[in-house]
mmCIF file as gemmi writes it, N, C-alpha and C atoms, coordinates in Angstrom:
data_model
loop_
_atom_site.group_PDB
_atom_site.id
_atom_site.type_symbol
_atom_site.label_atom_id
_atom_site.label_alt_id
_atom_site.label_comp_id
_atom_site.label_asym_id
_atom_site.label_entity_id
_atom_site.label_seq_id
_atom_site.pdbx_PDB_ins_code
_atom_site.Cartn_x
_atom_site.Cartn_y
_atom_site.Cartn_z
_atom_site.occupancy
_atom_site.B_iso_or_equiv
_atom_site.pdbx_formal_charge
_atom_site.auth_seq_id
_atom_site.auth_asym_id
_atom_site.pdbx_PDB_model_num
ATOM 1 N N . MET Axp A 1 ? 103.766 92.553 99.672 1 0 ? 1 A 1
ATOM 2 C CA . MET Axp A 1 ? 103.857 93.819 100.377 1 0 ? 1 A 1
ATOM 3 C C . MET Axp A 1 ? 104.462 93.626 101.767 1 0 ? 1 A 1
ATOM 4 N N . LEU Axp A 2 ? 104.029 92.572 102.457 1 0 ? 2 A 1
ATOM 5 C CA . LEU Axp A 2 ? 104.561 92.314 103.793 1 0 ? 2 A 1
ATOM 6 C C . LEU Axp A 2 ? 106.061 92.073 103.732 1 0 ? 2 A 1
ATOM 7 N N . GLU Axp A 3 ? 106.512 91.429 102.651 1 0 ? 3 A 1
ATOM 8 C CA . GLU Axp A 3 ? 107.938 91.16 102.493 1 0 ? 3 A 1
ATOM 9 C C . GLU Axp A 3 ? 108.74 92.458 102.418 1 0 ? 3 A 1
ATOM 10 N N . VAL Axp A 4 ? 108.225 93.433 101.681 1 0 ? 4 A 1
ATOM 11 C CA . VAL Axp A 4 ? 108.906 94.72 101.528 1 0 ? 4 A 1
ATOM 12 C C . VAL Axp A 4 ? 108.948 95.467 102.852 1 0 ? 4 A 1
ATOM 13 N N . ILE Axp A 5 ? 107.84 95.47 103.556 1 0 ? 5 A 1
ATOM 14 C CA . ILE Axp A 5 ? 107.783 96.144 104.857 1 0 ? 5 A 1
ATOM 15 C C . ILE Axp A 5 ? 108.77 95.499 105.821 1 0 ? 5 A 1
ATOM 16 N N . ALA Axp A 6 ? 108.818 94.181 105.832 1 0 ? 6 A 1
ATOM 17 C CA . ALA Axp A 6 ? 109.739 93.47 106.727 1 0 ? 6 A 1
ATOM 18 C C . ALA Axp A 6 ? 111.187 93.772 106.369 1 0 ? 6 A 1
ATOM 19 N N . GLN Axp A 7 ? 111.498 93.858 105.076 1 0 ? 7 A 1
ATOM 20 C CA . GLN Axp A 7 ? 112.864 94.141 104.651 1 0 ? 7 A 1
ATOM 21 C C . GLN Axp A 7 ? 113.299 95.54 105.084 1 0 ? 7 A 1
ATOM 22 N N . VAL Axp A 8 ? 112.452 96.522 104.851 1 0 ? 8 A 1
ATOM 23 C CA . VAL Axp A 8 ? 112.774 97.902 105.238 1 0 ? 8 A 1
ATOM 24 C C . VAL Axp A 8 ? 112.914 98.007 106.758 1 0 ? 8 A 1
ATOM 25 N N . THR Axp A 9 ? 111.992 97.382 107.473 1 0 ? 9 A 1
ATOM 26 C CA . THR Axp A 9 ? 112.04 97.42 108.936 1 0 ? 9 A 1
ATOM 27 C C . THR Axp A 9 ? 113.291 96.731 109.457 1 0 ? 9 A 1
ATOM 28 N N . SER Axp A 10 ? 113.671 95.635 108.841 1 0 ? 10 A 1
ATOM 29 C CA . SER Axp A 10 ? 114.878 94.919 109.24 1 0 ? 10 A 1
ATOM 30 C C . SER Axp A 10 ? 116.12 95.782 109.038 1 0 ? 10 A 1
ATOM 31 N N . GLN Axp A 11 ? 116.182 96.466 107.901 1 0 ? 11 A 1
ATOM 32 C CA . GLN Axp A 11 ? 117.319 97.357 107.636 1 0 ? 11 A 1
ATOM 33 C C . GLN Axp A 11 ? 117.369 98.495 108.644 1 0 ? 11 A 1
ATOM 34 N N . LEU Axp A 12 ? 116.226 99.061 108.947 1 0 ? 12 A 1
ATOM 35 C CA . LEU Axp A 12 ? 116.166 100.145 109.926 1 0 ? 12 A 1
ATOM 36 C C . LEU Axp A 12 ? 116.574 99.648 111.31 1 0 ? 12 A 1
ATOM 37 N N . ALA Axp A 13 ? 116.075 98.482 111.692 1 0 ? 13 A 1
ATOM 38 C CA . ALA Axp A 13 ? 116.436 97.92 112.994 1 0 ? 13 A 1
ATOM 39 C C . ALA Axp A 13 ? 117.933 97.682 113.087 1 0 ? 13 A 1
ATOM 40 N N . ALA Axp A 14 ? 118.542 97.195 112.013 1 0 ? 14 A 1
ATOM 41 C CA . ALA Axp A 14 ? 119.986 96.956 112.014 1 0 ? 14 A 1
ATOM 42 C C . ALA Axp A 14 ? 120.755 98.26 112.208 1 0 ? 14 A 1
ATOM 43 N N . ARG Axp A 15 ? 120.32 99.313 111.558 1 0 ? 15 A 1
ATOM 44 C CA . ARG Axp A 15 ? 120.999 100.611 111.705 1 0 ? 15 A 1
ATOM 45 C C . ARG Axp A 15 ? 120.843 101.184 113.115 1 0 ? 15 A 1
ATOM 46 N N . LEU Axp A 16 ? 119.726 100.864 113.738 1 0 ? 16 A 1
ATOM 47 C CA . LEU Axp A 16 ? 119.469 101.382 115.084 1 0 ? 16 A 1
ATOM 48 C C . LEU Axp A 16 ? 119.928 100.427 116.178 1 0 ? 16 A 1
ATOM 49 N N . ASN Axp A 17 ? 120.516 99.285 115.754 1 0 ? 17 A 1
ATOM 50 C CA . ASN Axp A 17 ? 120.913 98.247 116.704 1 0 ? 17 A 1
ATOM 51 C C . ASN Axp A 17 ? 119.706 97.82 117.55 1 0 ? 17 A 1
ATOM 52 N N . ALA Axp A 18 ? 118.603 97.608 116.858 1 0 ? 18 A 1
ATOM 53 C CA . ALA Axp A 18 ? 117.343 97.255 117.509 1 0 ? 18 A 1
ATOM 54 C C . ALA Axp A 18 ? 116.883 95.88 117.002 1 0 ? 18 A 1
ATOM 55 N N . ARG Axp A 19 ? 115.811 95.385 117.583 1 0 ? 19 A 1
ATOM 56 C CA . ARG Axp A 19 ? 115.227 94.101 117.171 1 0 ? 19 A 1
ATOM 57 C C . ARG Axp A 19 ? 113.804 94.323 116.702 1 0 ? 19 A 1
ATOM 58 N N . MET Axp A 20 ? 113.394 93.511 115.759 1 0 ? 20 A 1
ATOM 59 C CA . MET Axp A 20 ? 112.005 93.539 115.295 1 0 ? 20 A 1
ATOM 60 C C . MET Axp A 20 ? 111.213 92.582 116.166 1 0 ? 20 A 1
ATOM 61 N N . LEU Axp A 21 ? 110.139 93.093 116.77 1 0 ? 21 A 1
ATOM 62 C CA . LEU Axp A 21 ? 109.301 92.284 117.649 1 0 ? 21 A 1
ATOM 63 C C . LEU Axp A 21 ? 107.857 92.316 117.181 1 0 ? 21 A 1
ATOM 64 N N . THR Axp A 22 ? 107.112 91.292 117.554 1 0 ? 22 A 1
ATOM 65 C CA . THR Axp A 22 ? 105.677 91.281 117.299 1 0 ? 22 A 1
ATOM 66 C C . THR Axp A 22 ? 104.989 92.124 118.365 1 0 ? 22 A 1
ATOM 67 N N . VAL Axp A 23 ? 103.7 92.302 118.231 1 0 ? 23 A 1
ATOM 68 C CA . VAL Axp A 23 ? 102.947 93.036 119.245 1 0 ? 23 A 1
ATOM 69 C C . VAL Axp A 23 ? 102.936 92.297 120.581 1 0 ? 23 A 1
ATOM 70 N N . HIS Axp A 24 ? 103.294 91 120.539 1 0 ? 24 A 1
ATOM 71 C CA . HIS Axp A 24 ? 103.341 90.192 121.756 1 0 ? 24 A 1
ATOM 72 C C . HIS Axp A 24 ? 104.751 90.11 122.343 1 0 ? 24 A 1
ATOM 73 N N . GLY Axp A 25 ? 105.699 90.852 121.757 1 0 ? 25 A 1
ATOM 74 C CA . GLY Axp A 25 ? 107.059 90.886 122.284 1 0 ? 25 A 1
ATOM 75 C C . GLY Axp A 25 ? 107.959 89.747 121.824 1 0 ? 25 A 1
ATOM 76 N N . LYS Axp A 26 ? 107.476 88.919 120.879 1 0 ? 26 A 1
ATOM 77 C CA . LYS Axp A 26 ? 108.294 87.839 120.337 1 0 ? 26 A 1
ATOM 78 C C . LYS Axp A 26 ? 109.095 88.364 119.145 1 0 ? 26 A 1
ATOM 79 N N . SER Axp A 27 ? 110.229 87.724 118.859 1 0 ? 27 A 1
ATOM 80 C CA . SER Axp A 27 ? 111.004 88.1 117.676 1 0 ? 27 A 1
ATOM 81 C C . SER Axp A 27 ? 110.155 87.913 116.426 1 0 ? 27 A 1
ATOM 82 N N . PHE Axp A 28 ? 110.22 88.897 115.539 1 0 ? 28 A 1
ATOM 83 C CA . PHE Axp A 28 ? 109.436 88.845 114.309 1 0 ? 28 A 1
ATOM 84 C C . PHE Axp A 28 ? 109.985 87.756 113.401 1 0 ? 28 A 1
ATOM 85 N N . ASN Axp A 29 ? 109.085 86.966 112.809 1 0 ? 29 A 1
ATOM 86 C CA . ASN Axp A 29 ? 109.44 85.888 111.9 1 0 ? 29 A 1
ATOM 87 C C . ASN Axp A 29 ? 108.555 86.044 110.667 1 0 ? 29 A 1
ATOM 88 N N . LEU Axp A 30 ? 109.164 86.378 109.529 1 0 ? 30 A 1
ATOM 89 C CA . LEU Axp A 30 ? 108.385 86.666 108.32 1 0 ? 30 A 1
ATOM 90 C C . LEU Axp A 30 ? 107.519 85.498 107.875 1 0 ? 30 A 1
ATOM 91 N N . PRO Axp A 31 ? 108.047 84.266 107.791 1 0 ? 31 A 1
ATOM 92 C CA . PRO Axp A 31 ? 107.16 83.171 107.373 1 0 ? 31 A 1
ATOM 93 C C . PRO Axp A 31 ? 105.957 82.981 108.301 1 0 ? 31 A 1
ATOM 94 N N . GLU Axp A 32 ? 106.158 83.124 109.598 1 0 ? 32 A 1
ATOM 95 C CA . GLU Axp A 32 ? 105.034 83.009 110.536 1 0 ? 32 A 1
ATOM 96 C C . GLU Axp A 32 ? 104.023 84.127 110.301 1 0 ? 32 A 1
ATOM 97 N N . ALA Axp A 33 ? 104.525 85.324 110.091 1 0 ? 33 A 1
ATOM 98 C CA . ALA Axp A 33 ? 103.636 86.465 109.855 1 0 ? 33 A 1
ATOM 99 C C . ALA Axp A 33 ? 102.837 86.27 108.575 1 0 ? 33 A 1
ATOM 100 N N . MET Axp A 34 ? 103.496 85.751 107.541 1 0 ? 34 A 1
ATOM 101 C CA . MET Axp A 34 ? 102.798 85.516 106.28 1 0 ? 34 A 1
ATOM 102 C C . MET Axp A 34 ? 101.718 84.443 106.448 1 0 ? 34 A 1
ATOM 103 N N . ASN Axp A 35 ? 101.991 83.424 107.239 1 0 ? 35 A 1
ATOM 104 C CA . ASN Axp A 35 ? 100.977 82.4 107.517 1 0 ? 35 A 1
ATOM 105 C C . ASN Axp A 35 ? 99.79 82.999 108.259 1 0 ? 35 A 1
ATOM 106 N N . GLU Axp A 36 ? 100.07 83.884 109.22 1 0 ? 36 A 1
ATOM 107 C CA . GLU Axp A 36 ? 98.988 84.529 109.958 1 0 ? 36 A 1
ATOM 108 C C . GLU Axp A 36 ? 98.122 85.37 109.028 1 0 ? 36 A 1
ATOM 109 N N . VAL Axp A 37 ? 98.759 86.069 108.096 1 0 ? 37 A 1
ATOM 110 C CA . VAL Axp A 37 ? 98.011 86.885 107.135 1 0 ? 37 A 1
ATOM 111 C C . VAL Axp A 37 ? 97.131 85.988 106.263 1 0 ? 37 A 1
ATOM 112 N N . GLN Axp A 38 ? 97.688 84.878 105.79 1 0 ? 38 A 1
ATOM 113 C CA . GLN Axp A 38 ? 96.893 83.948 104.972 1 0 ? 38 A 1
ATOM 114 C C . GLN Axp A 38 ? 95.71 83.4 105.755 1 0 ? 38 A 1
ATOM 115 N N . ASP Axp A 39 ? 95.938 83.041 107.013 1 0 ? 39 A 1
ATOM 116 C CA . ASP Axp A 39 ? 94.846 82.541 107.853 1 0 ? 39 A 1
ATOM 117 C C . ASP Axp A 39 ? 93.762 83.603 108.024 1 0 ? 39 A 1
ATOM 118 N N . PHE Axp A 40 ? 94.188 84.829 108.261 1 0 ? 40 A 1
ATOM 119 C CA . PHE Axp A 40 ? 93.25 85.921 108.446 1 0 ? 40 A 1
ATOM 120 C C . PHE Axp A 40 ? 92.432 86.155 107.18 1 0 ? 40 A 1
ATOM 121 N N . ARG Axp A 41 ? 93.108 86.133 106.027 1 0 ? 41 A 1
ATOM 122 C CA . ARG Axp A 41 ? 92.393 86.313 104.759 1 0 ? 41 A 1
ATOM 123 C C . ARG Axp A 41 ? 91.376 85.205 104.541 1 0 ? 41 A 1
ATOM 124 N N . ALA Axp A 42 ? 91.752 83.98 104.895 1 0 ? 42 A 1
ATOM 125 C CA . ALA Axp A 42 ? 90.831 82.845 104.74 1 0 ? 42 A 1
ATOM 126 C C . ALA Axp A 42 ? 89.606 83.03 105.631 1 0 ? 42 A 1
ATOM 127 N N . LYS Axp A 43 ? 89.805 83.502 106.861 1 0 ? 43 A 1
ATOM 128 C CA . LYS Axp A 43 ? 88.679 83.751 107.76 1 0 ? 43 A 1
ATOM 129 C C . LYS Axp A 43 ? 87.75 84.828 107.216 1 0 ? 43 A 1
ATOM 130 N N . ILE Axp A 44 ? 88.349 85.872 106.648 1 0 ? 44 A 1
ATOM 131 C CA . ILE Axp A 44 ? 87.535 86.947 106.065 1 0 ? 44 A 1
ATOM 132 C C . ILE Axp A 44 ? 86.734 86.403 104.889 1 0 ? 44 A 1
ATOM 133 N N . ALA Axp A 45 ? 87.391 85.632 104.035 1 0 ? 45 A 1
ATOM 134 C CA . ALA Axp A 45 ? 86.706 85.068 102.87 1 0 ? 45 A 1
ATOM 135 C C . ALA Axp A 45 ? 85.569 84.143 103.311 1 0 ? 45 A 1
ATOM 136 N N . ALA Axp A 46 ? 85.804 83.357 104.357 1 0 ? 46 A 1
ATOM 137 C CA . ALA Axp A 46 ? 84.772 82.455 104.846 1 0 ? 46 A 1
ATOM 138 C C . ALA Axp A 46 ? 83.599 83.242 105.421 1 0 ? 46 A 1
ATOM 139 N N . SER Axp A 47 ? 83.89 84.322 106.112 1 0 ? 47 A 1
ATOM 140 C CA . SER Axp A 47 ? 82.796 85.11 106.694 1 0 ? 47 A 1
ATOM 141 C C . SER Axp A 47 ? 82.018 85.839 105.614 1 0 ? 47 A 1
ATOM 142 N N . ASP Axp A 48 ? 82.676 86.193 104.519 1 0 ? 48 A 1
ATOM 143 C CA . ASP Axp A 48 ? 81.983 86.835 103.4 1 0 ? 48 A 1
ATOM 144 C C . ASP Axp A 48 ? 81.005 85.888 102.733 1 0 ? 48 A 1
ATOM 145 N N . THR Axp A 49 ? 81.374 84.609 102.66 1 0 ? 49 A 1
ATOM 146 C CA . THR Axp A 49 ? 80.485 83.635 102.019 1 0 ? 49 A 1
ATOM 147 C C . THR Axp A 49 ? 79.323 83.268 102.932 1 0 ? 49 A 1
ATOM 148 N N . ASP Axp A 50 ? 79.476 83.49 104.225 1 0 ? 50 A 1
ATOM 149 C CA . ASP Axp A 50 ? 78.401 83.181 105.184 1 0 ? 50 A 1
ATOM 150 C C . ASP Axp A 50 ? 77.273 84.199 105.108 1 0 ? 50 A 1
ATOM 151 N N . ASN Axp A 51 ? 77.555 85.371 104.602 1 0 ? 51 A 1
ATOM 152 C CA . ASN Axp A 51 ? 76.548 86.447 104.556 1 0 ? 51 A 1
ATOM 153 C C . ASN Axp A 51 ? 75.804 86.454 103.27 1 0 ? 51 A 1
């Protein structure tokens, strides 16, 4: 799903002559974003097993 969102956003940014940025103002990088999502999911799964 993240891949599709990134693709659509990239196409829109190209049409608008804009750049895709993170919430921290860095250039968006799909592999980094996917790693962050995986890390977040792992943290959620770990917290679920703690309860």
